[in-house]
C-alpha positions in Angstrom: 53.9 116.9 62.3 53.6 120.4 62.8 57.5 121.6 63.1 57.1 124.5 64.9 55.5 122.2 67.6 58.3 120.7 67.7 61.4 123.5 68.1 60.3 124.8 71.8 61.0 121.1 72.5 64.1 120.4 70.7 65.0 124.2 72.0 65.2 122.6 75.6 66.9 119.7 74.6 69.2 121.3 73.5 69.5 123.7 77.0 69.6 120.9 78.7 72.2 119.0 76.7 75.0 122.2 76.7 74.4 122.3 80.2 75.4 119.5 81.5 78.6 120.2 78.9 79.2 123.3 81.1 78.6 121.0 84.2 81.2 118.4 83.4 83.8 121.2 82.6 86.4 121.2 86.1 86.0 124.2 88.0 89.2 125.5 88.6 89.8 127.9 91.5 92.8 129.8 93.0 93.6 127.5 96.0 95.0 129.9 98.5 93.6 133.3 99.9 95.4 136.4 98.4 97.9 136.7 101.1 98.9 132.9 101.2 99.7 134.0 97.6 101.7 135.9 98.1 103.3 134.6 100.6 104.4 131.6 98.2 105.9 133.9 95.4 107.9 136.2 97.4 109.3 132.5 99.1 110.0 132.0 94.6 110.5 136.0 93.5 114.2 135.6 93.3 114.2 132.9 90.3 111.3 134.7 88.5 112.7 136.5 85.0 112.1 140.1 85.4 110.8 142.3 82.7 109.6 145.9 83.6 110.0 148.4 86.6 106.9 149.9 87.7 105.1 149.9 90.8 102.3 147.3 89.9 103.6 143.8 90.7 102.4 140.6 88.0 102.9 137.5 88.6 102.4 135.1 85.4 103.0 131.6 85.4 104.3 130.5 82.4 105.1 127.4 79.9 107.5 128.4 77.2 105.6 125.8 74.4 102.5 127.2 75.2 100.8 129.4 72.6 99.1 131.0 74.9 101.8 132.1 76.6 103.7 132.7 73.8 100.5 135.1 72.8 100.5 136.6 75.6 104.2 137.3 75.4 104.3 138.5 71.7 100.7 141.2 72.2 102.7 142.3 76.2 106.0 142.9 73.9 104.0 145.2 71.2 102.7 147.3 74.3 105.6 147.0 76.4 107.1 150.5 76.7 103.8 152.3 78.5 103.2 148.4 80.2 106.9 148.3 81.5 106.6 151.5 82.8 103.9 151.1 84.7 103.9 147.1 85.4 106.9 144.9 87.0 106.0 141.2 85.6 107.4 138.5 87.2 107.6 135.5 85.0 108.1 131.9 86.6 108.9 128.8 84.0 106.4 126.1 85.0 105.3 123.0 82.7 102.0 122.7 82.0 101.3 119.3 83.1 101.2 117.3 79.8 103.6 119.2 78.2 107.3 118.8 76.6 109.5 121.7 77.8 111.3 120.7 81.3 114.8 120.9 78.7 113.5 124.8 77.1 112.5 125.8 81.2 116.0 124.3 81.8 118.1 126.2 79.5 116.2 129.2 80.3 117.2 129.1 84.0 120.5 127.9 83.6 121.4 130.3 80.6 123.3 133.7 81.6 120.7 136.1 80.0 117.3 134.8 80.8 116.0 137.3 79.5 117.2 137.1 75.5 116.4 132.9 75.9 113.5 133.3 77.1 112.8 135.2 74.2 114.9 133.5 71.6 112.5 130.0 72.7 109.3 132.1 73.4 108.9 134.2 70.2 112.5 133.3 68.0 111.8 129.7 68.7 115.7 129.7 67.9 118.1 128.3 70.6 119.8 124.6 71.5 119.6 122.6 74.7 122.3 123.1 77.1 123.1 119.5 78.5 125.1 121.1 82.0 122.3 122.2 83.6 121.8 122.6 87.4 118.8 124.4 88.0 117.0 122.0 89.5 116.1 122.9 92.6 114.9 126.5 91.6 112.3 124.6 88.8 111.7 122.3 92.0 110.5 125.5 93.7 108.7 127.0 91.4 106.8 123.7 90.8 106.1 123.6 94.2 104.7 127.3 94.7 102.6 127.0 91.8 101.3 123.5 92.9 100.3 124.9 96.6 98.3 127.9 95.2 96.8 126.3 92.6 98.2 127.0 89.0 96.4 124.7 86.3 96.7 127.2 83.3 99.5 129.0 81.4 99.4 132.2 81.6 98.3 132.0 84.9 98.3 136.1 85.7 98.5 137.2 89.8 97.9 140.6 90.4 98.5 141.5 94.5 97.8 137.7 94.8 94.3 137.5 92.5 93.7 135.7 89.8 93.3 137.2 86.5 90.8 136.2 84.4 
């Protein structure tokens, strides 16, 4: 049997198999229009942890224990001088579906200096859990807005109400 005759069949079967795998992945998309998204973001803006003072608003849903969030924030902070002049970043703490960051989120949200606590947990991994928490309403408001928007990953980055990939 000539191997060169089998090669096209093997390539075709491999392509079909890979196409099927790709087709099985759920297709995520933003559930609301940019305008509707901005309406929901305005309702929870007061619960955000804000970095920067630029004209461009960037809204980011993060989970403090998500490795992608940790990498994103580390890279952002390395280039913070310019980025924070151009942009205002609004970080919303939102637990991954199967994540175990509820206590960390509560600790950050109840901290006097939320920025420092966020950085201590995400960058330094050096923090304590505060048992005296009164932030459930804030966390619930962020979760409700995130669900309506369709937040499905962390970090989930929105610019002018539009998802950035």
